[in-house]
N, CA, C, O and the ligand as a Tripos MOL2 file, in Angstrom:
@<TRIPOS>MOLECULE
protein
  249   247    63     0     0
PROTEIN
NO_CHARGES

@<TRIPOS>ATOM
      1 N          88.2240   93.8480  107.1520 N.3       1 MET1
      2 CA         89.2170   94.9050  106.7350 C.3       1 MET1
      3 C          90.5440   94.8360  107.6670 C.2       1 MET1
      4 O          90.4810   94.3930  108.8140 O.2       1 MET1
      5 N          91.4090   95.1740  107.2520 N.am      2 GLU2
      6 CA         92.5920   95.3060  108.1580 C.3       2 GLU2
      7 C          92.8380   96.5710  108.7180 C.2       2 GLU2
      8 O          92.8090   97.6310  108.0920 O.2       2 GLU2
      9 N          93.1240   96.4090  110.1200 N.am      3 HIS3
     10 CA         93.1350   97.7300  110.7270 C.3       3 HIS3
     11 C          94.5810   97.9820  111.4700 C.2       3 HIS3
     12 O          94.8400   99.0380  112.0470 O.2       3 HIS3
     13 N          95.4810   96.8770  111.3790 N.am      4 GLU4
     14 CA         96.8780   97.0500  111.9470 C.3       4 GLU4
     15 C          97.8890   97.3130  110.8560 C.2       4 GLU4
     16 O          97.8180   96.6070  109.8500 O.2       4 GLU4
     17 N          98.7690   98.1890  110.9290 N.am      5 PHE5
     18 CA         99.4880   98.8310  110.0750 C.3       5 PHE5
     19 C         100.7460   98.7900  110.7800 C.2       5 PHE5
     20 O         100.7960   99.0530  111.9820 O.2       5 PHE5
     21 N         102.0060   98.4030  109.9470 N.am      6 GLN6
     22 CA        103.3760   98.6200  110.5310 C.3       6 GLN6
     23 C         104.2600   99.3400  109.7520 C.2       6 GLN6
     24 O         104.2410   99.2040  108.5290 O.2       6 GLN6
     25 N         105.1120  100.1660  110.3560 N.am      7 ASN7
     26 CA        105.8970  101.0440  109.5420 C.3       7 ASN7
     27 C         107.2280  101.0740  110.5570 C.2       7 ASN7
     28 O         107.1880  100.7560  111.7460 O.2       7 ASN7
     29 N         108.1940  101.4400  109.9670 N.am      8 GLN8
     30 CA        109.6960  101.6590  110.5990 C.3       8 GLN8
     31 C         109.7980  102.9640  111.4430 C.2       8 GLN8
     32 O         109.5940  104.0660  110.9330 O.2       8 GLN8
     33 N         110.0920  102.8110  112.6310 N.am      9 CYS9
     34 CA        110.8260  104.0150  113.4380 C.3       9 CYS9
     35 C         111.6600  104.7240  112.6520 C.2       9 CYS9
     36 O         112.5730  104.0770  112.1380 O.2       9 CYS9
     37 N         111.5820  106.1270  112.3660 N.am     10 PRO10
     38 CA        112.2110  106.6640  111.6460 C.3      10 PRO10
     39 C         113.4460  107.0140  112.5340 C.2      10 PRO10
     40 O         114.3320  107.6230  111.9350 O.2      10 PRO10
     41 N         113.6260  106.7930  113.6040 N.am     11 TYR11
     42 CA        114.8810  106.8690  114.5400 C.3      11 TYR11
     43 C         115.9150  105.6340  114.4500 C.2      11 TYR11
     44 O         117.0570  105.6080  113.9930 O.2      11 TYR11
     45 N         115.1400  104.6260  115.0350 N.am     12 CYS12
     46 CA        116.0180  103.2660  115.2230 C.3      12 CYS12
     47 C         115.5280  102.1730  114.1860 C.2      12 CYS12
     48 O         116.0570  101.0620  114.1960 O.2      12 CYS12
     49 N         114.6760  102.4370  113.4290 N.am     13 GLY13
     50 CA        114.4060  101.3420  112.5450 C.3      13 GLY13
     51 C         113.5080  100.0830  113.0720 C.2      13 GLY13
     52 O         113.3240   99.1110  112.3390 O.2      13 GLY13
     53 N         113.0330  100.1500  114.2160 N.am     14 GLU14
     54 CA        112.0440   99.2410  114.7650 C.3      14 GLU14
     55 C         110.7950   99.1580  114.1120 C.2      14 GLU14
     56 O         110.2290  100.2140  113.8280 O.2      14 GLU14
     57 N         110.2370   98.0010  113.8060 N.am     15 MET15
     58 CA        108.7410   97.9380  113.1410 C.3      15 MET15
     59 C         107.8380   98.3760  114.2340 C.2      15 MET15
     60 O         107.9840   97.8870  115.3540 O.2      15 MET15
     61 N         106.9300   99.2460  114.0050 N.am     16 ILE16
     62 CA        105.9190   99.7380  115.0540 C.3      16 ILE16
     63 C         104.6650   99.3930  114.3530 C.2      16 ILE16
     64 O         104.4030   99.7110  113.1930 O.2      16 ILE16
     65 N         103.7510   98.5720  115.3220 N.am     17 TRP17
     66 CA        102.2790   98.5790  114.8160 C.3      17 TRP17
     67 C         101.4400   99.4490  115.3400 C.2      17 TRP17
     68 O         101.4800   99.8090  116.5160 O.2      17 TRP17
     69 N         100.6190   99.8440  114.4860 N.am     18 MET18
     70 CA         99.4990  100.6200  115.0470 C.3      18 MET18
     71 C          98.1060  100.2200  114.3660 C.2      18 MET18
     72 O          97.9360   99.6780  113.2740 O.2      18 MET18
     73 N          97.2150  100.6090  115.2510 N.am     19 GLU19
     74 CA         95.6060  100.4190  114.7510 C.3      19 GLU19
     75 C          95.0230  101.5410  114.1090 C.2      19 GLU19
     76 O          95.0870  102.5760  114.7710 O.2      19 GLU19
     77 N          94.5330  101.6130  113.1240 N.am     20 PHE20
     78 CA         93.4850  102.7620  112.7620 C.3      20 PHE20
     79 C          92.3060  102.2970  112.0510 C.2      20 PHE20
     80 O          92.3610  101.3460  111.2710 O.2      20 PHE20
     81 N          91.5140  102.7800  112.2370 N.am     21 TYR21
     82 CA         89.9480  102.5050  111.5160 C.3      21 TYR21
     83 C          89.3480  103.6520  110.6710 C.2      21 TYR21
     84 O          89.2700  104.8500  110.9460 O.2      21 TYR21
     85 N          88.9920  103.0570  109.6990 N.am     22 PRO22
     86 CA         88.5480  104.2170  108.5680 C.3      22 PRO22
     87 C          87.5080  104.6940  109.0330 C.2      22 PRO22
     88 O          87.3370  105.7980  108.5150 O.2      22 PRO22
     89 N          86.5600  104.4030  109.8760 N.am     23 GLU23
     90 CA         85.4870  104.9560  110.2830 C.3      23 GLU23
     91 C          85.5730  106.2140  111.2230 C.2      23 GLU23
     92 O          84.6840  106.9590  111.6360 O.2      23 GLU23
     93 N          86.8250  106.2070  111.4110 N.am     24 GLU24
     94 CA         87.2840  107.5070  112.1740 C.3      24 GLU24
     95 C          87.9230  108.5750  111.5730 C.2      24 GLU24
     96 O          88.4970  109.5270  112.1020 O.2      24 GLU24
     97 N          87.7310  108.2690  110.2400 N.am     25 GLY25
     98 CA         88.3080  109.6100  109.3220 C.3      25 GLY25
     99 C          89.3270  108.9680  108.2310 C.2      25 GLY25
    100 O          90.0630  107.9960  108.4010 O.2      25 GLY25
    101 N          89.1790  109.7580  107.0770 N.am     26 ARG26
    102 CA         89.7860  109.2780  106.0390 C.3      26 ARG26
    103 C          91.3080  109.6860  106.0970 C.2      26 ARG26
    104 O          92.1180  109.2040  105.3060 O.2      26 ARG26
    105 N          91.6350  110.5350  107.0060 N.am     27 ILE27
    106 CA         93.1700  111.0630  107.1980 C.3      27 ILE27
    107 C          93.1870  111.2240  108.8250 C.2      27 ILE27
    108 O          92.4250  111.8960  109.5200 O.2      27 ILE27
    109 N          94.1280  110.5230  109.1640 N.am     28 GLN28
    110 CA         94.4180  110.3420  110.7810 C.3      28 GLN28
    111 C          95.7260  110.4480  110.8840 C.2      28 GLN28
    112 O          96.5070  110.0700  110.0110 O.2      28 GLN28
    113 N          96.1660  111.1630  112.3520 N.am     29 GLU29
    114 CA         97.4730  111.2080  112.5770 C.3      29 GLU29
    115 C          97.5790  111.2030  113.9320 C.2      29 GLU29
    116 O          96.6930  111.7520  114.5870 O.2      29 GLU29
    117 N          98.6930  110.5760  114.5830 N.am     30 THR30
    118 CA         98.7470  110.5340  116.0500 C.3      30 THR30
    119 C         100.2520  110.3990  116.2430 C.2      30 THR30
    120 O         100.9920  110.0630  115.3180 O.2      30 THR30
    121 N         100.6810  110.6690  117.4660 N.am     31 ILE31
    122 CA        101.8040  110.6240  117.8770 C.3      31 ILE31
    123 C         102.2460  109.6260  118.9850 C.2      31 ILE31
    124 O         101.7050  109.6820  120.0890 O.2      31 ILE31
    125 N         103.1610  108.7690  118.7320 N.am     32 ILE32
    126 CA        103.3080  107.8370  119.7010 C.3      32 ILE32
    127 C         104.8140  107.6340  119.8500 C.2      32 ILE32
    128 O         105.6100  107.7690  118.9210 O.2      32 ILE32
    129 N         105.1190  107.3150  121.0420 N.am     33 ASP33
    130 CA        106.7190  107.1550  121.3480 C.3      33 ASP33
    131 C         107.2100  105.4110  121.0100 C.2      33 ASP33
    132 O         106.5440  104.4140  121.2890 O.2      33 ASP33
    133 N         108.3920  105.4480  120.4210 N.am     34 CYS34
    134 CA        108.8950  104.2500  119.9000 C.3      34 CYS34
    135 C         109.0190  103.5550  121.4080 C.2      34 CYS34
    136 O         109.3800  104.1140  122.4440 O.2      34 CYS34
    137 N         108.5950  102.1080  121.2150 N.am     35 GLU35
    138 CA        109.0720  101.2290  122.4240 C.3      35 GLU35
    139 C         110.3940  100.8950  122.7650 C.2      35 GLU35
    140 O         110.7770  100.4220  123.8350 O.2      35 GLU35
    141 N         111.1940  101.2330  121.5730 N.am     36 VAL36
    142 CA        112.5280  100.7060  121.7520 C.3      36 VAL36
    143 C         113.4400  101.9760  122.1420 C.2      36 VAL36
    144 O         114.2200  101.9000  123.0910 O.2      36 VAL36
    145 N         113.3100  103.1410  121.3730 N.am     37 CYS37
    146 CA        114.3200  104.1750  121.5790 C.3      37 CYS37
    147 C         113.4090  105.4910  122.2300 C.2      37 CYS37
    148 O         113.9340  106.5560  122.5550 O.2      37 CYS37
    149 N         112.1620  105.2400  122.3310 N.am     38 CYS38
    150 CA        111.2620  106.2170  123.0960 C.3      38 CYS38
    151 C         111.1560  107.5820  122.3200 C.2      38 CYS38
    152 O         110.5570  108.4490  122.9570 O.2      38 CYS38
    153 N         111.5780  107.9260  121.1730 N.am     39 ASN39
    154 CA        111.5130  109.0730  120.4050 C.3      39 ASN39
    155 C         110.0990  109.1740  120.0320 C.2      39 ASN39
    156 O         109.5100  108.0990  119.9110 O.2      39 ASN39
    157 N         109.3750  110.3530  119.8060 N.am     40 PRO40
    158 CA        108.2180  110.4840  119.2470 C.3      40 PRO40
    159 C         108.1250  110.3160  117.6140 C.2      40 PRO40
    160 O         108.9190  110.7380  116.7740 O.2      40 PRO40
    161 N         107.0500  109.6560  117.4440 N.am     41 ILE41
    162 CA        106.7280  109.1370  116.0700 C.3      41 ILE41
    163 C         105.6120  109.7470  115.6710 C.2      41 ILE41
    164 O         104.6170  109.4160  116.3140 O.2      41 ILE41
    165 N         105.4120  110.7010  114.6380 N.am     42 LEU42
    166 CA        104.2010  110.9460  114.0090 C.3      42 LEU42
    167 C         103.9260  110.1100  112.9700 C.2      42 LEU42
    168 O         104.5450  109.9450  111.9190 O.2      42 LEU42
    169 N         102.7680  109.5190  113.4410 N.am     43 TYR43
    170 CA        102.0760  108.2080  112.5640 C.3      43 TYR43
    171 C         101.0320  108.8670  111.7930 C.2      43 TYR43
    172 O         100.2600  109.6110  112.3990 O.2      43 TYR43
    173 N         100.8920  108.6840  110.4460 N.am     44 ARG44
    174 CA         99.8120  109.3780  109.6370 C.3      44 ARG44
    175 C          99.4020  107.9730  108.7780 C.2      44 ARG44
    176 O         100.1850  107.1530  108.2980 O.2      44 ARG44
    177 N          97.9170  107.9610  108.7420 N.am     45 VAL45
    178 CA         97.3310  107.0490  107.6760 C.3      45 VAL45
    179 C          96.3200  107.9530  106.8870 C.2      45 VAL45
    180 O          95.6380  108.8200  107.4350 O.2      45 VAL45
    181 N          96.2910  107.6760  105.5980 N.am     46 ARG46
    182 CA         95.3670  107.9730  104.5930 C.3      46 ARG46
    183 C          94.6690  107.0490  104.0750 C.2      46 ARG46
    184 O          95.3180  106.2780  103.3690 O.2      46 ARG46
    185 N          93.4340  106.8180  104.1820 N.am     47 PHE47
    186 CA         92.5730  105.8340  103.5840 C.3      47 PHE47
    187 C          91.9870  106.2540  102.1170 C.2      47 PHE47
    188 O          91.4350  107.3320  101.9030 O.2      47 PHE47
    189 N          92.1900  105.2600  101.1690 N.am     48 ASP48
    190 CA         91.6240  105.5100   99.9260 C.3      48 ASP48
    191 C          89.9240  105.3800  100.0340 C.2      48 ASP48
    192 O          89.2430  105.0870  101.0170 O.2      48 ASP48
    193 N          89.6080  105.6280   98.9890 N.am     49 ARG49
    194 CA         87.8430  105.4100   98.8350 C.3      49 ARG49
    195 C          87.6940  103.9300   99.1210 C.2      49 ARG49
    196 O          86.7750  103.6350   99.8860 O.2      49 ARG49
    197 N          88.4570  102.9280   98.6270 N.am     50 ASP50
    198 CA         88.0100  101.4790   98.8080 C.3      50 ASP50
    199 C          88.8680  100.7890  100.2130 C.2      50 ASP50
    200 O          89.0580   99.5950  100.4460 O.2      50 ASP50
    201 N          89.2410  101.8410  100.9280 N.am     51 GLY51
    202 CA         89.8130  101.4100  102.3940 C.3      51 GLY51
    203 C          91.3470  101.0590  102.3010 C.2      51 GLY51
    204 O          92.0580  100.7330  103.2510 O.2      51 GLY51
    205 N          91.6450  101.1590  101.2630 N.am     52 ALA52
    206 CA         93.2640  101.0300  101.2040 C.3      52 ALA52
    207 C          93.9090  101.9380  101.9680 C.2      52 ALA52
    208 O          93.4730  103.0800  101.8290 O.2      52 ALA52
    209 N          94.9410  101.7900  102.8460 N.am     53 ALA53
    210 CA         95.7700  102.7890  103.5470 C.3      53 ALA53
    211 C          97.0010  103.0060  103.1680 C.2      53 ALA53
    212 O          97.7050  102.1020  102.7200 O.2      53 ALA53
    213 N          97.4160  104.2740  103.3100 N.am     54 ASP54
    214 CA         98.9210  104.5860  103.1970 C.3      54 ASP54
    215 C          99.2720  105.0620  104.2590 C.2      54 ASP54
    216 O          98.6610  106.0260  104.7190 O.2      54 ASP54
    217 N         100.3090  104.5230  104.8930 N.am     55 VAL55
    218 CA        100.7870  104.6770  106.2090 C.3      55 VAL55
    219 C         102.1850  105.3980  106.1910 C.2      55 VAL55
    220 O         103.0720  104.9210  105.4840 O.2      55 VAL55
    221 N         102.4090  106.4860  106.9100 N.am     56 ARG56
    222 CA        103.6980  106.8000  106.9610 C.3      56 ARG56
    223 C         104.2020  107.0240  108.4880 C.2      56 ARG56
    224 O         103.3300  107.1480  109.3480 O.2      56 ARG56
    225 N         105.4310  107.0740  108.8250 N.am     57 ALA57
    226 CA        105.9540  107.3970  110.0700 C.3      57 ALA57
    227 C         107.2280  108.2760  110.0270 C.2      57 ALA57
    228 O         108.3320  107.9220  109.6130 O.2      57 ALA57
    229 N         106.8270  109.6690  110.6040 N.am     58 ASP58
    230 CA        107.9920  110.4780  110.4450 C.3      58 ASP58
    231 C         108.3610  110.8550  111.8740 C.2      58 ASP58
    232 O         107.6810  110.4690  112.8260 O.2      58 ASP58
    233 N         109.6190  111.7350  112.0360 N.am     59 LYS59
    234 CA        109.8970  112.1150  113.0920 C.3      59 LYS59
    235 C         108.7850  113.3270  113.7790 C.2      59 LYS59
    236 O         108.4480  114.2720  113.0660 O.2      59 LYS59
    237 N         108.3610  113.2290  114.9330 N.am     60 ALA60
    238 CA        107.3620  114.1420  115.4360 C.3      60 ALA60
    239 C         108.4000  115.4020  115.7830 C.2      60 ALA60
    240 O         107.8760  116.5160  115.7700 O.2      60 ALA60
    241 N         109.6320  115.3420  116.0510 N.am     61 GLN61
    242 CA        110.5030  116.5330  116.1660 C.3      61 GLN61
    243 C         111.7970  116.3160  115.8090 C.2      61 GLN61
    244 O         112.2660  115.1780  115.8100 O.2      61 GLN61
    245 N         112.4590  117.3220  115.4880 N.am     62 GLU62
    246 CA        113.9210  116.8980  115.1630 C.3      62 GLU62
    247 C         114.7540  117.2780  116.1590 C.2      62 GLU62
    248 O         115.9570  117.0300  116.0850 O.2      62 GLU62
    249 ZN        112.7240  103.8980  117.6880 Zn       63 ZN63
@<TRIPOS>BOND
     1     1     2 1
     2     2     3 1
     3     3     4 2
     4     3     5 am
     5     5     6 1
     6     6     7 1
     7     7     8 2
     8     7     9 am
     9     9    10 1
    10    10    11 1
    11    11    12 2
    12    11    13 am
    13    13    14 1
    14    14    15 1
    15    15    16 2
    16    15    17 am
    17    17    18 1
    18    18    19 1
    19    19    20 2
    20    19    21 am
    21    21    22 1
    22    22    23 1
    23    23    24 2
    24    23    25 am
    25    25    26 1
    26    26    27 1
    27    27    28 2
    28    27    29 am
    29    29    30 1
    30    30    31 1
    31    31    32 2
    32    31    33 am
    33    33    34 1
    34    34    35 1
    35    35    36 2
    36    35    37 am
    37    37    38 1
    38    38    39 1
    39    39    40 2
    40    39    41 am
    41    41    42 1
    42    42    43 1
    43    43    44 2
    44    43    45 am
    45    45    46 1
    46    46    47 1
    47    47    48 2
    48    47    49 am
    49    49    50 1
    50    50    51 1
    51    51    52 2
    52    51    53 am
    53    53    54 1
    54    54    55 1
    55    55    56 2
    56    55    57 am
    57    57    58 1
    58    58    59 1
    59    59    60 2
    60    59    61 am
    61    61    62 1
    62    62    63 1
    63    63    64 2
    64    63    65 am
    65    65    66 1
    66    66    67 1
    67    67    68 2
    68    67    69 am
    69    69    70 1
    70    70    71 1
    71    71    72 2
    72    71    73 am
    73    73    74 1
    74    74    75 1
    75    75    76 2
    76    75    77 am
    77    77    78 1
    78    78    79 1
    79    79    80 2
    80    79    81 am
    81    81    82 1
    82    82    83 1
    83    83    84 2
    84    83    85 am
    85    85    86 1
    86    86    87 1
    87    87    88 2
    88    87    89 am
    89    89    90 1
    90    90    91 1
    91    91    92 2
    92    91    93 am
    93    93    94 1
    94    94    95 1
    95    95    96 2
    96    95    97 am
    97    97    98 1
    98    98    99 1
    99    99   100 2
   100    99   101 am
   101   101   102 1
   102   102   103 1
   103   103   104 2
   104   103   105 am
   105   105   106 1
   106   106   107 1
   107   107   108 2
   108   107   109 am
   109   109   110 1
   110   110   111 1
   111   111   112 2
   112   111   113 am
   113   113   114 1
   114   114   115 1
   115   115   116 2
   116   115   117 am
   117   117   118 1
   118   118   119 1
   119   119   120 2
   120   119   121 am
   121   121   122 1
   122   122   123 1
   123   123   124 2
   124   123   125 am
   125   125   126 1
   126   126   127 1
   127   127   128 2
   128   127   129 am
   129   129   130 1
   130   130   131 1
   131   131   132 2
   132   131   133 am
   133   133   134 1
   134   134   135 1
   135   135   136 2
   136   135   137 am
   137   137   138 1
   138   138   139 1
   139   139   140 2
   140   139   141 am
   141   141   142 1
   142   142   143 1
   143   143   144 2
   144   143   145 am
   145   145   146 1
   146   146   147 1
   147   147   148 2
   148   147   149 am
   149   149   150 1
   150   150   151 1
   151   151   152 2
   152   151   153 am
   153   153   154 1
   154   154   155 1
   155   155   156 2
   156   155   157 am
   157   157   158 1
   158   158   159 1
   159   159   160 2
   160   159   161 am
   161   161   162 1
   162   162   163 1
   163   163   164 2
   164   163   165 am
   165   165   166 1
   166   166   167 1
   167   167   168 2
   168   167   169 am
   169   169   170 1
   170   170   171 1
   171   171   172 2
   172   171   173 am
   173   173   174 1
   174   174   175 1
   175   175   176 2
   176   175   177 am
   177   177   178 1
   178   178   179 1
   179   179   180 2
   180   179   181 am
   181   181   182 1
   182   182   183 1
   183   183   184 2
   184   183   185 am
   185   185   186 1
   186   186   187 1
   187   187   188 2
   188   187   189 am
   189   189   190 1
   190   190   191 1
   191   191   192 2
   192   191   193 am
   193   193   194 1
   194   194   195 1
   195   195   196 2
   196   195   197 am
   197   197   198 1
   198   198   199 1
   199   199   200 2
   200   199   201 am
   201   201   202 1
   202   202   203 1
   203   203   204 2
   204   203   205 am
   205   205   206 1
   206   206   207 1
   207   207   208 2
   208   207   209 am
   209   209   210 1
   210   210   211 1
   211   211   212 2
   212   211   213 am
   213   213   214 1
   214   214   215 1
   215   215   216 2
   216   215   217 am
   217   217   218 1
   218   218   219 1
   219   219   220 2
   220   219   221 am
   221   221   222 1
   222   222   223 1
   223   223   224 2
   224   223   225 am
   225   225   226 1
   226   226   227 1
   227   227   228 2
   228   227   229 am
   229   229   230 1
   230   230   231 1
   231   231   232 2
   232   231   233 am
   233   233   234 1
   234   234   235 1
   235   235   236 2
   236   235   237 am
   237   237   238 1
   238   238   239 1
   239   239   240 2
   240   239   241 am
   241   241   242 1
   242   242   243 1
   243   243   244 2
   244   243   245 am
   245   245   246 1
   246   246   247 1
   247   247   248 2
@<TRIPOS>SUBSTRUCTURE
     1 MET1         2 RESIDUE 1 A MET
     2 GLU2         6 RESIDUE 1 A GLU
     3 HIS3        10 RESIDUE 1 A HIS
     4 GLU4        14 RESIDUE 1 A GLU
     5 PHE5        18 RESIDUE 1 A PHE
     6 GLN6        22 RESIDUE 1 A GLN
     7 ASN7        26 RESIDUE 1 A ASN
     8 GLN8        30 RESIDUE 1 A GLN
     9 CYS9        34 RESIDUE 1 A CYS
    10 PRO10       38 RESIDUE 1 A PRO
    11 TYR11       42 RESIDUE 1 A TYR
    12 CYS12       46 RESIDUE 1 A CYS
    13 GLY13       50 RESIDUE 1 A GLY
    14 GLU14       54 RESIDUE 1 A GLU
    15 MET15       58 RESIDUE 1 A MET
    16 ILE16       62 RESIDUE 1 A ILE
    17 TRP17       66 RESIDUE 1 A TRP
    18 MET18       70 RESIDUE 1 A MET
    19 GLU19       74 RESIDUE 1 A GLU
    20 PHE20       78 RESIDUE 1 A PHE
    21 TYR21       82 RESIDUE 1 A TYR
    22 PRO22       86 RESIDUE 1 A PRO
    23 GLU23       90 RESIDUE 1 A GLU
    24 GLU24       94 RESIDUE 1 A GLU
    25 GLY25       98 RESIDUE 1 A GLY
    26 ARG26      102 RESIDUE 1 A ARG
    27 ILE27      106 RESIDUE 1 A ILE
    28 GLN28      110 RESIDUE 1 A GLN
    29 GLU29      114 RESIDUE 1 A GLU
    30 THR30      118 RESIDUE 1 A THR
    31 ILE31      122 RESIDUE 1 A ILE
    32 ILE32      126 RESIDUE 1 A ILE
    33 ASP33      130 RESIDUE 1 A ASP
    34 CYS34      134 RESIDUE 1 A CYS
    35 GLU35      138 RESIDUE 1 A GLU
    36 VAL36      142 RESIDUE 1 A VAL
    37 CYS37      146 RESIDUE 1 A CYS
    38 CYS38      150 RESIDUE 1 A CYS
    39 ASN39      154 RESIDUE 1 A ASN
    40 PRO40      158 RESIDUE 1 A PRO
    41 ILE41      162 RESIDUE 1 A ILE
    42 LEU42      166 RESIDUE 1 A LEU
    43 TYR43      170 RESIDUE 1 A TYR
    44 ARG44      174 RESIDUE 1 A ARG
    45 VAL45      178 RESIDUE 1 A VAL
    46 ARG46      182 RESIDUE 1 A ARG
    47 PHE47      186 RESIDUE 1 A PHE
    48 ASP48      190 RESIDUE 1 A ASP
    49 ARG49      194 RESIDUE 1 A ARG
    50 ASP50      198 RESIDUE 1 A ASP
    51 GLY51      202 RESIDUE 1 A GLY
    52 ALA52      206 RESIDUE 1 A ALA
    53 ALA53      210 RESIDUE 1 A ALA
    54 ASP54      214 RESIDUE 1 A ASP
    55 VAL55      218 RESIDUE 1 A VAL
    56 ARG56      222 RESIDUE 1 A ARG
    57 ALA57      226 RESIDUE 1 A ALA
    58 ASP58      230 RESIDUE 1 A ASP
    59 LYS59      234 RESIDUE 1 A LYS
    60 ALA60      238 RESIDUE 1 A ALA
    61 GLN61      242 RESIDUE 1 A GLN
    62 GLU62      246 RESIDUE 1 A GLU
    63 ZN63       249 GROUP 0 **** ****
């Protein structure tokens, strides 16, 4: 199963890779700093029953 997901930084558009494991929960979120612009990104993933993931990246603060 795929564990790495990418999404665009909501500030600068850089593609950010994150790892999530479905064994750690159906819904997970974490805040990481963009490597390029250093702004905090709220990264959320939701796993379906079959393991498919819906990943979102939003600004952690305005
Ligand atoms: Zn960025």
